[in-house]
C-alpha positions in Angstrom: -66.7 71.1 12.2 -69.8 69.8 12.7 -72.4 69.0 9.3 -76.3 70.5 10.1 -78.5 68.1 8.9 -81.2 69.5 6.6 -84.5 70.6 8.9 -87.0 69.8 5.5 -87.9 66.2 5.3 -87.5 65.8 1.4 -84.0 66.8 1.1 -83.2 64.7 4.6 -84.6 61.9 3.0 -83.1 62.4 -0.3 -80.0 62.5 1.8 -80.5 59.2 3.4 -80.9 57.8 0.2 -77.7 58.9 -1.2 -75.4 57.9 1.7 -77.3 54.4 1.9 -76.3 54.1 -1.7 -72.8 54.9 -0.9 -72.9 52.4 1.7 -74.7 49.8 -0.6 -71.5 50.9 -3.1 -68.8 50.5 -0.8 -70.0 46.7 0.6 -70.3 45.8 -3.7 -66.5 46.3 -3.9 -65.1 45.3 -0.3 -64.6 41.8 -1.9 -62.9 42.9 -4.7 -60.9 45.3 -2.0 -60.3 42.3 -0.2 -59.3 40.9 -3.2 -56.8 42.8 -4.4 -55.2 43.2 -0.6 -54.3 39.7 -0.9 -52.4 40.2 -3.4 -48.9 41.0 -2.1 -49.4 38.3 -0.4 -49.8 35.7 -2.5 -46.9 36.7 -4.8 -44.0 34.4 -5.2 -42.2 37.1 -5.9 -40.6 38.9 -2.8 -41.9 42.2 -1.7 -40.9 44.3 0.9 -40.8 47.7 3.2 -38.5 49.7 4.2 -38.2 52.9 5.9 -35.2 54.6 5.5 -33.7 53.7 8.6 -33.3 50.3 6.8 -36.0 49.4 9.5 -38.2 46.7 8.1 -42.5 47.4 7.5 -43.5 44.9 5.2 -42.8 41.5 3.7 -44.7 39.1 1.9 -44.4 35.4 3.1 -42.2 35.1 -0.3 -39.6 37.3 1.6 -39.0 35.6 4.7 -35.6 34.6 4.2 -34.8 38.5 3.4 -37.3 39.4 6.3 -35.2 37.6 9.0 -31.9 38.7 7.4 -33.0 42.3 7.6 -33.8 42.3 11.4 -30.8 40.2 12.2 -27.6 41.9 13.7 -25.2 39.4 12.7 -22.8 39.7 9.4 -24.9 39.9 6.3 -24.2 39.8 3.0 -28.0 40.5 1.7 -28.8 43.4 4.3 -26.4 46.3 2.9 -27.4 45.3 -0.7 -31.1 46.2 0.6 -30.1 48.8 2.7 -28.4 50.0 0.0 -30.8 50.2 -1.9 -33.2 51.7 -0.1 -31.1 55.0 0.5 -30.6 55.2 -3.3 -33.9 55.5 -4.1 -35.1 58.0 -1.6 -32.0 59.9 -2.1 -32.6 59.7 -6.4 -36.6 60.4 -5.5 -37.1 57.6 -9.2 -37.1 54.0 -8.9 -33.7 52.3 -8.9 -32.9 48.2 -10.4 -30.1 46.3 -9.7 -29.4 42.9 -10.0 -28.5 40.7 -6.4 -28.0 37.7 -5.3 -29.7 35.7 -2.2 -29.7 32.6 -1.6 -28.3 31.1 -4.1 -30.5 32.8 -6.5 -30.6 35.9 -9.3 -33.1 38.5 -8.8 -33.8 41.9 -10.5 -34.2 44.3 -7.5 -36.9 47.1 -8.0 -36.8 49.8 -5.3 -39.9 52.3 -5.7 -39.8 55.3 -3.5 -42.6 56.2 -1.4 -41.8 60.1 -0.2 -44.9 60.6 1.6 -44.0 58.8 4.2 -40.2 58.8 3.6 -39.8 54.7 2.9 -39.3 52.1 0.0 -41.5 49.0 -1.6 -38.2 46.3 -2.9 -40.1 44.3 -5.3 -37.8 41.2 -5.7 -38.4 39.4 -9.5 -36.6 36.1 -9.2 -34.1 35.5 -12.7 -32.1 32.8 -11.6 -33.9 30.7 -14.1 -33.4 33.4 -17.3 -29.5 33.9 -15.5 -28.5 30.0 -16.1 -30.0 29.6 -19.6 -28.1 32.6 -20.4 -24.5 30.9 -18.8 -26.3 27.6 -20.5 -25.7 29.2 -23.9 -22.4 31.2 -23.2 -21.2 27.8 -22.3 -22.8 26.6 -25.5 -21.7 28.8 -28.1 -17.8 28.4 -25.7 -18.3 24.8 -26.5 -19.3 25.3 -29.9 -16.3 27.4 -30.7 -14.1 25.3 -29.2 -15.3 22.8 -31.5 -14.7 24.5 -34.0 -10.8 25.7 -33.3 -9.9 22.4 -33.5 -12.0 20.7 -35.3 -9.2 18.6 -38.1 -10.9 19.8 -41.4 -11.5 23.1 -43.3 -14.9 24.8 -42.3 -16.4 28.2 -43.8 -19.2 29.9 -44.6 -20.1 31.7 -47.7 -22.4 34.2 -48.3 -24.7 33.7 -51.8 -22.0 36.5 -53.4 -19.5 33.1 -53.3 -17.7 35.9 -50.2 -16.5 34.5 -46.7 -18.6 35.1 -44.0 -16.6 32.9 -41.6 -13.1 30.5 -41.1 -12.4 28.3 -38.8 -8.7 28.0 -37.1 -8.1 25.1 -38.8 -8.7 27.1 -42.3 -6.2 30.3 -41.3 -4.4 30.0 -38.1 -3.3 32.8 -37.3 -6.6 35.5 -36.0 -5.8 38.5 -38.0 -5.9 36.9 -41.8 -8.6 35.0 -41.0 -10.3 38.5 -40.0 -8.5 39.9 -43.3 -10.0 37.0 -45.5 -13.5 38.1 -44.2 -15.6 39.9 -47.3 -13.2 38.0 -49.8 -13.9 35.4 -52.1 -11.9 32.2 -53.0 -10.7 33.9 -56.3 -8.8 36.1 -54.0 -7.1 34.0 -52.0 -5.8 31.5 -55.4 -4.1 35.0 -56.5 -2.0 35.6 -53.4 -1.5 32.3 -52.3 -0.4 31.7 -56.0 -2.5 28.6 -56.5 -3.8 27.7 -60.3 -6.6 30.0 -61.0 -8.6 26.8 -62.6 -9.2 26.3 -58.7 -11.2 28.9 -58.3 -13.6 28.5 -61.7 -14.1 25.1 -60.9 -15.2 26.4 -57.0 -17.5 28.8 -58.6 -19.2 26.2 -61.1 -19.7 23.8 -58.6 -20.8 26.2 -55.6 -23.6 27.6 -58.3 -24.6 23.6 -58.8 -25.2 23.1 -55.1 -28.0 26.1 -55.6 -29.8 25.3 -58.0 -29.8 21.7 -57.5 -30.7 22.1 -53.8 -28.5 19.6 -52.4 -25.0 18.5 -51.3 -21.8 18.6 -53.5 -18.7 16.9 -53.1 -15.4 17.1 -55.1 -11.9 16.4 -54.5 -9.2 19.3 -55.4 -5.4 18.6 -55.5 -3.0 21.5 -54.6 0.5 21.8 -55.8 2.7 21.5 -52.2 6.2 23.1 -53.1 7.1 22.5 -49.1 7.2 18.7 -49.6 7.9 18.8 -53.8 4.5 16.4 -53.7 0.9 18.0 -54.1 -1.7 17.7 -51.4 -4.8 16.2 -51.8 -7.7 17.9 -50.9 -12.0 16.2 -50.5 -14.3 19.4 -50.6 -18.3 19.3 -50.3 -20.2 22.6 -50.4 -23.7 22.8 -48.4 -26.4 25.2 -49.1 -28.6 26.7 -46.8 -32.0 28.1 -47.5 -34.5 30.2 -44.9 -37.9 29.7 -44.5 -38.9 31.6 -47.2 -36.7 29.4 -49.9 -33.9 31.9 -50.0 -30.4 31.4 -49.9 -28.7 32.0 -46.4 -25.5 31.4 -46.9 -23.2 27.9 -48.1 -21.4 25.7 -45.7 -18.1 24.4 -47.3 -16.2 21.6 -46.0 -12.3 20.5 -46.4 -10.5 17.2 -45.2 -6.9 16.8 -46.2 -7.3 13.1 -47.6 -3.1 13.3 -48.7 -2.3 10.4 -46.4 -4.4 8.9 -47.6 -4.1 8.9 -50.9 -0.8 8.3 -50.5 -1.5 5.4 -48.2 -3.7 3.7 -51.3 -0.5 4.6 -53.6 1.4 2.3 -50.8 -0.8 -0.5 -51.0 -0.9 -0.7 -54.5 3.1 -0.2 -54.7 2.7 -3.2 -52.2 0.1 -5.7 -53.4 2.4 -7.7 -54.6 4.8 -8.3 -52.0 1.9 -9.0 -50.1 0.7 -11.8 -52.2 4.3 -12.9 -52.3 3.7 -12.9 -48.7 0.5 -15.1 -48.4 1.8 -17.8 -50.3 4.9 -17.8 -48.6 2.6 -17.5 -44.8 0.8 -20.2 -46.2 3.4 -22.3 -47.2 4.9 -22.4 -43.9 1.6 -23.1 -42.2 1.2 -25.9 -44.5 4.6 -26.9 -43.3 4.4 -27.0 -39.7 4.2 -29.8 -38.2 1.5 -28.5 -35.8 -2.4 -28.6 -36.4 -3.2 -24.8 -37.4 -6.9 -24.3 -37.6 -9.5 -21.2 -37.2 -13.4 -21.7 -35.5 -16.0 -18.3 -36.0 -18.8 -18.6 -32.8 -20.9 -21.0 -34.7 -18.0 -23.6 -34.4 -17.7 -23.7 -38.4 -14.3 -24.1 -39.3 -13.0 -21.4 -41.5 -8.7 -22.6 -42.3 -6.8 -25.0 -41.4 -3.4 -26.4 -42.8 -3.0 -28.9 -44.3 -1.7 -30.9 -41.0 -5.0 -30.4 -40.2 -6.2 -31.8 -43.6 -4.5 -34.2 -43.1 -5.3 -35.6 -39.6 -9.0 -35.0 -40.7 -8.6 -37.4 -43.5 -6.9 -40.1 -41.7 -9.3 -39.9 -38.4 -12.3 -40.6 -41.5 -10.0 -43.2 -43.0 -9.8 -45.1 -39.7 -13.3 -44.9 -38.8 -14.5 -45.1 -42.1 -17.4 -42.1 -42.2 -17.6 -38.4 -44.0 -16.5 -36.4 -41.1 -14.0 -36.0 -38.5 -16.8 -35.3 -35.9 -18.2 -38.6 -36.0 -15.1 -40.4 -35.3 -15.0 -38.7 -32.2 -16.8 -39.2 -29.1 -19.0 -37.0 -27.4 -17.4 -35.8 -24.8 -14.6 -35.3 -26.1 -16.4 -33.0 -29.3 -18.2 -31.7 -25.7 -14.5 -30.3 -24.5 -13.6 -28.4 -27.7 -16.6 -26.6 -27.9 -17.1 -25.4 -24.6 -13.0 -24.4 -25.0 -13.8 -22.5 -27.9 -17.0 -20.4 -25.6 -14.6 -19.7 -23.2 -11.6 -18.1 -24.9 -14.9 -16.4 -26.7 -16.9 -15.5 -23.6 -13.3 -13.9 -22.1 -11.5 -12.6 -24.7 -7.7 -14.7 -23.3 -5.8 -17.1 -24.5 -6.6 -20.3 -23.3 -4.2 -23.7 -23.2 -5.6 -27.7 -22.7 -4.6 -30.5 -23.0 -6.5 -33.9 -24.0 -6.9 -37.4 -24.7 -8.4 -38.5 -28.0 -9.4 -42.0 -28.4 -8.5 -42.8 -32.5 -11.0 -45.0 -34.3 -7.4 -47.9 -34.1 -7.6 -47.7 -30.2 -4.5 -45.9 -30.4 -4.7 -42.6 -27.2 -3.0 -39.4 -29.2 -2.5 -36.7 -26.7 -2.9 -33.2 -27.8 -2.1 -29.6 -25.8 -3.8 -27.3 -27.8 -3.3 -23.2 -27.5 -6.2 -21.0 -28.1 -6.7 -17.1 -28.7 -9.3 -15.1 -29.5 -8.9 -13.7 -33.0 -10.8 -10.3 -33.3 -11.9 -9.1 -37.0 -12.3 -5.7 -38.6 -16.1 -6.0 -38.3 -15.8 -6.6 -34.8 -16.3 -10.4 -34.6 -14.3 -13.2 -33.1 -13.1 -16.2 -34.2 -10.9 -19.0 -32.4 -7.2 -19.7 -33.6 -6.3 -23.1 -32.3 -2.4 -24.7 -32.5 -2.6 -28.2 -31.0 0.6 -30.6 -30.8 1.0 -33.8 -30.6 2.6 -34.8 -27.0 2.0 -38.4 -27.1 5.9 -39.5 -26.5 6.0 -36.5 -24.3 2.8 -37.7 -22.0 4.3 -41.0 -21.8 7.4 -40.0 -20.3 5.7 -37.2 -17.9 3.9 -40.7 -16.8 7.0 -42.3 -16.3 8.6 -39.5 -14.8 5.8 -39.3 -12.4 5.6 -43.1 -11.5 9.7 -42.8 -10.6 9.1 -39.6 -8.4 6.3 -41.7 -6.7 8.4 -44.8 -5.9 11.5 -42.4 -4.9 9.1 -40.5 -2.8 7.7 -43.2 -1.2 11.5 -45.2 -0.7 12.4 -42.4 0.8 9.3 -42.2 2.7 9.9 -46.4 3.9 13.8 -45.1 4.3 13.0 -42.4 6.9 10.6 -44.4 8.6 13.1 -47.1 8.8 15.7 -45.3 9.7 14.2 -43.1 12.1 11.5 -45.7 13.9 15.2 -47.1 15.4 17.1 -43.8 16.1 14.0 -42.7 17.9 14.4 -45.9 20.6 18.1 -45.7 20.3 17.8 -41.1 21.8 15.0 -41.8 23.4 16.7 -44.8 26.3 19.7 -43.1 25.8 18.5 -39.5 27.5 16.7 -41.7 29.9 19.8 -43.4 30.5 21.3 -40.4 31.0 19.1 -39.4 33.9 19.8 -42.0 36.0 22.7 -42.4 38.1 26.0 -43.0 36.3 29.6 -43.0 36.6 31.7 -40.4 34.7 32.8 -42.9 32.0 29.1 -44.0 31.4 28.0 -40.6 31.1 31.3 -40.4 28.5 30.3 -43.7 26.6 26.6 -42.5 26.8 27.2 -38.8 25.5 28.7 -40.4 23.0 26.1 -42.6 22.2 24.2 -39.7 21.4 26.7 -37.7 19.6 26.7 -40.0 17.2 22.9 -40.2 17.6 22.6 -37.3 16.6 25.2 -36.7 14.1 23.2 -40.1 11.9 20.1 -38.2 12.4 21.0 -34.6 10.6 22.9 -36.7 7.8 19.2 -38.2 7.6 17.5 -34.8 7.9 20.1 -34.0 5.0 19.4 -36.2 2.4 15.4 -35.8 3.3 15.8 -32.1 2.9 17.8 -32.1 -0.5 14.6 -34.8 -1.5 12.0 -31.9 -0.5 13.8 -29.7 -2.1 14.3 -31.4 -5.9 10.7 -32.6 -5.6 9.3 -28.8 -4.9 7.9 -29.8 -1.2 9.8 -28.2 1.1 7.9 -25.0 2.3 9.1 -22.0 4.1 7.2 -20.6 7.2 6.4 -17.2 7.7 6.8 -15.9 11.2 8.0 -13.1 12.8 11.5 -13.4 14.3 14.6 -11.2 15.3 17.0 -11.1 13.1 19.9 -10.4 15.2 18.8 -12.5 17.5 18.3 -15.9 15.9 21.5 -15.6 13.3 23.5 -14.8 17.4 21.9 -17.6 18.6 22.6 -19.8 15.9 26.3 -19.0 15.5 27.5 -19.0 19.3 27.5 -23.1 19.9 29.4 -23.1 16.8 32.2 -19.9 18.2 33.0 -21.9 21.1 33.2 -25.7 18.8 36.1 -23.2 16.5 37.8 -21.6 19.6 37.9 -25.6 21.5 39.4 -26.3 17.9 41.7 -23.5 18.4 40.9 -21.2 15.6 40.4 -17.5 16.2 36.7 -16.2 15.5 36.3 -12.6 14.3 33.0 -11.2 13.9 30.8 -8.3 12.4 27.3 -8.2 14.1 24.0 -7.3 12.5 22.5 -5.5 15.4 25.6 -2.9 14.9 24.2 -1.6 11.9 20.4 -3.1 11.9 18.2 -1.0 13.8 15.1 -2.3 12.9 16.1 -6.3 12.9 12.0 -8.0 13.2 11.2 -10.0 10.0 9.0 -12.4 8.5 10.1 -15.5 7.5 11.9 -19.2 8.1 14.4 -18.2 11.0 14.7 -21.8 11.0 16.3 -22.5 7.5 18.3 -19.5 7.8 19.5 -20.6 10.6 20.5 -23.9 9.0 22.1 -22.2 5.8 24.6 -19.8 8.1 25.4 -23.0 10.3 25.7 -25.4 7.3 28.4 -22.4 6.1 30.3 -21.6 9.6 30.1 -25.4 10.5 32.0 -26.3 7.2 34.6 -23.2 7.5 35.6 -24.9 10.7 35.5 -28.2 9.7 38.1 -27.2 6.8 39.8 -24.4 8.6 43.1 -25.6 11.0 44.1 -25.2 14.5 45.7 -21.7 14.4 43.1 -20.5 11.4 40.7 -17.9 11.3 37.1 -17.6 10.7 35.0 -14.7 10.2 31.0 -14.2 10.1 29.5 -11.4 9.3 26.1 -9.5 9.4 25.5 -6.7 7.7 22.6 -4.2 7.1 22.4 -3.3 3.1 19.7 -1.2 2.7 15.1 -1.6 3.5 12.5 0.1 2.3 9.0 0.8 4.3 8.2 -3.1 3.8 11.4 -5.1 3.3 14.7 -5.6 4.8 17.6 -6.6 2.3 20.9 -7.8 4.6 24.2 -9.7 3.8 25.9 -12.6 5.6 29.8 -13.5 5.0 31.4 -16.9 6.4 35.4 -16.6 5.3 37.9 -19.0 6.6 41.8 -19.2 6.2 41.4 -23.1 5.8 42.3 -25.1 2.7 40.3 -23.4 0.0 38.9 -24.6 -3.1 40.2 -24.8 -6.7 39.2 -22.7 -8.8 38.0 -26.0 -11.3 35.8 -27.5 -8.2 33.7 -24.3 -7.5 31.1 -25.3 -9.6 31.3 -28.9 -8.5 31.0 -27.8 -4.9 27.1 -27.0 -5.2 26.2 -29.9 -7.3 24.2 -32.6 -4.5 26.4 -35.6 -3.3 29.5 -33.6 -4.5 32.4 -32.3 -2.4 35.3 -31.0 -3.7 38.1 -33.6 -3.5 37.8 -37.4 -3.2 38.7 -37.6 0.4 37.2 -34.8 1.8 34.3 -37.6 3.7 37.4 -40.0 4.7 39.0 -36.8 6.1 36.5 -34.1 7.5 33.1 -36.3 7.2 29.7 -35.0 5.5 26.9 -36.2 3.1 28.4 -33.7 0.7 24.7 -31.7 0.7 25.3 -28.6 3.0 26.0 -26.8 0.1 23.3 -28.1 -2.1 20.5 -27.3 0.6 21.7 -23.9 1.6 21.6 -22.7 -1.6 18.2 -24.0 -3.1 17.2 -22.6 0.6 18.5 -19.2 -0.6 17.5 -19.3 -4.0 13.7 -20.3 -2.3 14.4 -16.9 -0.3 15.1 -15.0 -3.5 18.8 -14.6 -3.0 21.9 -16.3 -4.1 24.2 -17.8 -2.9 27.8 -17.1 -3.7 31.7 -18.3 -3.1 35.1 -16.7 -3.6 38.0 -19.0 -3.0 41.8 -19.5 -3.3 43.2 -23.1 -2.3 45.3 -22.6 0.2 44.2 -19.4 1.0 40.7 -20.2 2.3 36.9 -19.5 1.2 34.4 -16.9 1.4 30.7 -17.4 1.1 27.8 -15.0 1.0 24.2 -14.4 0.5 21.7 -11.8 0.5 18.4 -11.8 1.0 15.5 -9.9 1.7 12.3 -10.4 3.5 9.5 -8.1 5.0 9.0 -6.9 7.9 7.2 -8.0 10.9 4.2 -5.4 12.2 3.8 -4.0 15.2 1.7 -6.9 16.2 3.0 -9.4 14.7 6.4 -8.5 17.0 4.3 -8.1 20.3 2.7 -11.6 19.6 6.4 -13.0 18.8 7.5 -11.4 22.4 4.1 -11.6 24.5 5.6 -14.5 27.2 3.7 -17.6 26.9 2.4 -19.2 30.3 5.1 -22.3 31.3 3.5 -25.2 31.0 2.9 -26.3 34.6 4.3 -30.7 35.6 -0.1 -30.2 36.6 -1.3 -29.7 33.4 -0.9 -33.6 32.5 -0.7 -35.1 35.5 -2.9 -37.4 36.1 -4.1 -37.6 32.0 -5.0 -40.5 30.1 -3.3 -41.5 27.2 -3.7 -43.6 24.8 0.0 -44.3 22.8 -0.1 -46.3 19.5 2.8 -47.6 18.4 4.6 -50.3 16.3 7.9 -50.0 17.9 8.3 -51.5 21.1 11.2 -49.5 21.9 9.5 -46.1 20.9 6.6 -47.8 23.0 8.9 -47.5 25.9 10.8 -44.4 25.4 7.2 -42.5 25.4 5.4 -44.4 28.2 8.5 -43.7 30.4 8.9 -39.9 29.8 4.9 -39.1 29.8 5.2 -41.6 33.3 7.7 -39.9 34.6 5.3 -36.8 34.7 2.4 -38.6 36.1 0.4 -39.2 32.9 -1.5 -42.7 32.3 -0.8 -44.5 29.8 -1.7 -48.0 27.3 -0.2 -48.8 25.0 -1.4 -50.4 21.7 0.8 -51.9 19.0 -1.2 -51.4 16.2 -4.6 -49.8 14.5 -6.7 -52.5 15.4 -5.5 -52.8 18.8 -6.3 -48.8 19.7 -9.8 -49.3 17.9 -10.4 -52.1 20.2 -9.0 -49.5 23.2 -10.4 -46.8 22.2 -13.9 -48.4 22.2 -13.7 -49.9 26.2 -12.0 -46.5 27.9 -12.0 -42.8 27.4 -9.0 -40.8 26.8 -8.0 -37.0 27.0 -5.1 -37.5 24.4 -4.6 -40.2 21.5 -0.6 -40.2 20.2 -0.9 -42.0 17.1 1.8 -43.5 15.0 1.4 -42.9 11.3 2.9 -46.2 9.6 1.7 -48.9 11.0 1.6 -52.9 9.3 -2.4 -54.0 8.4 -4.1 -50.4 9.7 -2.5 -47.0 9.3 -2.6 -44.2 11.6 -4.9 -42.7 9.2 -7.6 -45.3 9.0 -7.4 -45.2 12.9 -8.0 -41.7 13.0 -10.6 -41.7 10.3 -12.0 -44.6 11.9 -11.7 -42.3 15.8 -13.4 -39.4 14.2 -16.1 -41.3 13.0 -17.6 -42.7 16.5 -21.0 -42.8 17.4 -20.6 -40.7 20.4 -19.5 -37.2 19.1 -17.9 -35.7 22.3 -15.6 -39.2 21.9 -15.0 -38.8 18.4 -13.6 -35.4 18.3 -10.7 -36.6 21.3 -7.6 -34.7 20.7 -5.0 -36.8 18.3 -2.0 -36.3 17.9 0.3 -37.5 15.2 3.7 -39.3 15.8 5.5 -39.2 12.9 9.4 -40.7 12.0 8.2 -40.2 8.0 9.8 -36.5 7.7 10.0 -36.6 4.2 5.9 -37.1 3.8 5.5 -35.3 7.4 2.3 -32.5 6.0 0.7 -30.7 8.6 -1.8 -30.1 5.9 -2.2 -33.9 5.4 -2.8 -34.9 8.4 -5.2 -32.3 9.6 -7.0 -33.0 6.7 -6.9 -36.9 7.8 -8.7 -35.1 11.3 -5.6 -34.9 12.8 -4.8 -32.3 15.8 -1.0 -31.7 16.0 2.2 -33.4 14.6 5.5 -34.6 16.6 8.3 -35.9 14.1 10.8 -38.2 15.7 12.9 -38.3 17.4 10.7 -36.2 20.0 11.8 -33.8 22.5 10.8 -34.6 25.8 9.7 -30.7 26.2 8.1 -30.6 23.0 5.6 -33.4 23.6 5.1 -32.7 27.0 4.1 -29.0 25.2 2.4 -30.1 22.2 0.1 -32.7 24.8 -0.4 -30.5 27.2 -1.9 -27.9 24.6 -4.0 -30.2 23.2 -5.4 -31.3 27.0 -5.8 -27.5 27.1 -7.9 -27.0 23.7 -5.3 -25.0 22.2 -4.6 -24.8 19.2 -0.4 -24.1 19.4 2.0 -25.0 22.8 1.7 -23.5 25.5 5.2 -22.9 25.8 8.3 -22.5 23.5 10.1 -25.9 23.8 13.4 -24.8 22.1 15.9 -24.4 24.6 17.4 -21.2 23.2 14.4 -19.5 23.8 13.1 -20.3 27.0 13.4 -18.1 29.2 13.6 -18.5 33.0 10.5 -18.4 35.8 10.3 -15.4 37.3 11.5 -16.0 41.1 8.8 -15.5 43.5 7.6 -13.2 45.2 10.3 -12.1 48.2 10.6 -9.8 50.6 14.7 -10.0 49.5 16.4 -7.6 46.8 16.9 -8.9 43.4 20.3 -10.5 43.1 22.4 -8.5 40.4 22.4 -11.5 38.5 20.9 -14.9 37.9 22.9 -18.0 36.0 20.1 -20.4 35.8 19.7 -19.1 32.0 22.8 -19.8 31.4 23.4 -23.3 33.0 20.2 -24.4 31.3 21.8 -23.3 28.2 25.0 -24.8 28.5 23.4 -28.1 29.7 26.0 -28.6 32.2 29.0 -27.8 30.0 31.6 -25.9 32.4 33.7 -24.7 30.1 30.6 -23.1 28.1 29.8 -21.5 31.0 33.2 -19.7 32.0 33.9 -18.7 28.4 30.5 -16.8 28.4 31.6 -15.3 32.1 34.5 -14.0 30.4 33.7 -12.6 27.6 31.2 -10.4 29.7 34.0 -9.4 31.8 36.3 -8.5 28.6 33.6 -5.9 27.1 31.4 -5.1 29.0 33.7 -2.4 30.6 34.4 -0.8 27.5 29.7 -0.5 27.0 29.8 1.1 30.7 32.8 3.8 29.1 30.6 4.2 26.4 27.4 5.0 28.2 29.4 7.9 30.3 30.4 9.2 26.8 26.8 8.8 25.8 25.3 10.4 29.2 28.1 13.1 29.0 27.2 14.2 25.6 23.5 13.5 25.8 23.3 11.4 22.8 20.6 9.4 24.0 20.4 7.6 20.0 24.4 6.1 21.2 22.8 4.9 24.4 20.2 2.9 23.3 22.0 1.9 20.9 24.9 0.1 24.0 21.4 -1.2 25.8 20.3 -2.7 22.7 23.9 -4.2 21.9 23.9 -5.4 25.6 20.3 -6.6 26.3 21.1 -9.9 25.5 24.2 -11.1 27.2 22.1 -9.5 29.9 19.2 -11.7 29.9 21.5 -14.9 29.8 23.1 -13.8 33.0 20.2 -13.0 34.7 20.5 -9.2 35.3 16.8 -8.8 35.0 17.0 -5.7 37.3 18.3 -4.0 34.4 15.9 -4.3 32.0 13.6 -1.4 32.8 16.4 1.1 32.8 17.2 -1.0 28.9 13.9 -0.4 27.8 13.5 3.3 28.6 16.7 3.5 26.7 15.4 1.9 23.1 11.6 3.5 23.6 11.2 6.0 21.1 9.1 7.9 23.8 10.6 10.0 27.0 11.7 13.1 27.9 15.8 13.5 28.0 15.2 13.8 32.4 14.4 9.9 32.0 17.0 9.1 29.5 19.5 10.9 31.5 18.5 8.8 35.1 18.2 5.3 32.7 21.8 5.8 31.2 23.0 6.9 34.2 21.7 3.9 36.5 22.4 1.2 33.7 26.1 2.4 33.9 26.1 2.0 37.5 24.2 -1.5 37.4 26.7 -2.5 35.0 30.2 -1.8 37.1 27.7 -3.6 40.2 27.2 -6.5 38.0 30.4 -6.6 37.1 32.3 -6.5 40.7 29.6 -9.1 42.1 29.7 -11.5 38.9 32.2 -14.4 39.4 34.4 -14.5 36.1 34.7 -18.5 36.8 32.7 -21.2 37.8 34.1 -24.2 38.7 33.0 -28.2 37.8 30.5 -29.7 40.0 
């Protein structure tokens, strides 16, 4: 509809003026309206407008998270709450309120319907702080309720009329009775419990005093306790509480049960006389004690001294002519005492020191003082000291140390004097054996070598015993296979027993121990077993029996415990001799040495070694019927890495490794020089000889050497001094020349001592040719360990050169090497293999039929040493499959069948005897 404008100019002008006024008014209101329109945007609380269909129509910036939840299509906890609030408000046609959680915050959601456009305004007010405060208040209330419930004291609240408003759990444990007492007074409680009425009268009077004085009032009550036929004592308090207007609100009542305190006080009073008597007795004991007893505080002031300390103080003052003992002591002696006191005060731990005091008359007094912290009731700490006069003990100790040093030096010199010529005897005999000799000469040479080694064993027994008694014997901690090690140690002895006509029976450790890798000293462990087996063979006549057994006992995740037992049917030991056989240089009977030989040290050394390993060597014997020795040891298990390193094949030392090397040999003994020179020159080593340390330094200055072989004990300048001079050479490269210590001093051949002197490695004399070459090669190569294991029993045969020919069924090279040309030994091994292996083949077929792969692995493990000895290398892969913890049944089946077939083929081809060359 069209509005007609007035035609009258006056009316038109009036209309225009009115329109202009409205426009100016609107323009004036526009800033306010614009500011008002920004209020939703500036609102810190979320504000949303949602349609009836749940569609977001508007959201202010504070509602960004909620807007995204509404518009998202995935699962949401918030969106259903907002849509439900929208629907509920539209259905009710009025504002709806509820609390919701969004983004870990508490909100009060107000949904206001806008019926004209079928939408809802959602106003969310953050009430998180309010809810947290309420939760804190609830927790605080619960905390105080818990404190009051567990407080071991009576707590009640009385109104101005002395009626109970509150009682805690300790006052009345039963909730129903506690509630029933609300509104009653203490007089009612006394009447119900049969307590004296005077208690209530007194409490009424004390209540009035507390209110009138507006101060705390305390008193003590005594209640009859018929259950204990005694009285209970209570310490009570009234604390009035007034409001700001000065009006009494309530009175707090506290009650503490002090019955035990009063009873304790009574007992203390009763025992005061006893305590005084005990104190007098203690003082008497302290004064009669010959030790010096004293107490000092943290500032060094003396608090107490017994009579002995007082006499000591007076004696020193009289000798020095001083007023105080401190003036008679040196500054160093005083400082040592002060520092010892401070250390005890600082750590709170007892301490013991030995100090010497020079008396004014020149006498040296040794005191051993034990200091202990003494904590006082107020928390302070004092030092209690007890000093013992050990002057005579110190003199005895010095004498014993001097004797031990003399003994050590004597044994060291004896070792050197015996081993040095013995090195020459064995070395020259070894070289002689390599020359062309007839059968008789070879027999003579063998006798010399056997006698020399026997003499060396005697020397070693004496030195081992000396090391044990002086505490200088250290056990190695290296990974080794306990089953293999013990088997290798006993095998030669078993052959020796059989040659003597003794039957040998055995129980192998590997039959019961599936995880034999341990950390320990295999040499010393074998030494014990060899001593026991050797004794059994020595004292058992032909036709007798020696039984050697290794038994699994137990294991943990980290340790393995095994037992070894050696039993014989020999001459036995009388009951009265069982203790003496373990004593040094002692044998059971006077004619033992004449009939059987020996030093009488074997069992002593064995018992000491077993004890050092944490075990105990025991014996059971009956004269004329034999003996049984046994010991148990618990050793740490070797880790997989240690086993891998021990099993890793070591590169063989080729002659080329040492050929052409130039070596300075420093040795004062001419025979030993000749032995070493012949051995080295036979392998292409260029050798310069020096008979003394001075001569060695002169040659070292003139020539360059790859390695220096340095004897330790030499007249004039010894090997350690010569080494120190070499290490101090001006040329740094020449000063670093590798030095190998050659020592006959077995008692003092301590690797740490030689390393500290600058030497790289040690080699005891008499030395083994292979060990000498191995150590020499490792030093030339610059590695810290020998390149090969030089022990014959552990030396693996060299791998065959590549060839197109098939791998042979066996190779007896290692067997010949182990036997050292002893045909009898070789034939016994072959006979044993032919006798025992068919049973193993049958066991493999049985395991194959039953699919018992554990049994097959046990057979393979048992066969491994003998197959290695005869060089049946083609069977090794099948054994590894069976002994592996991983692998399919099909692979194990194939390996079992192949191992059984291979063993049958080896048995068919392997000779039963070899002829003497």
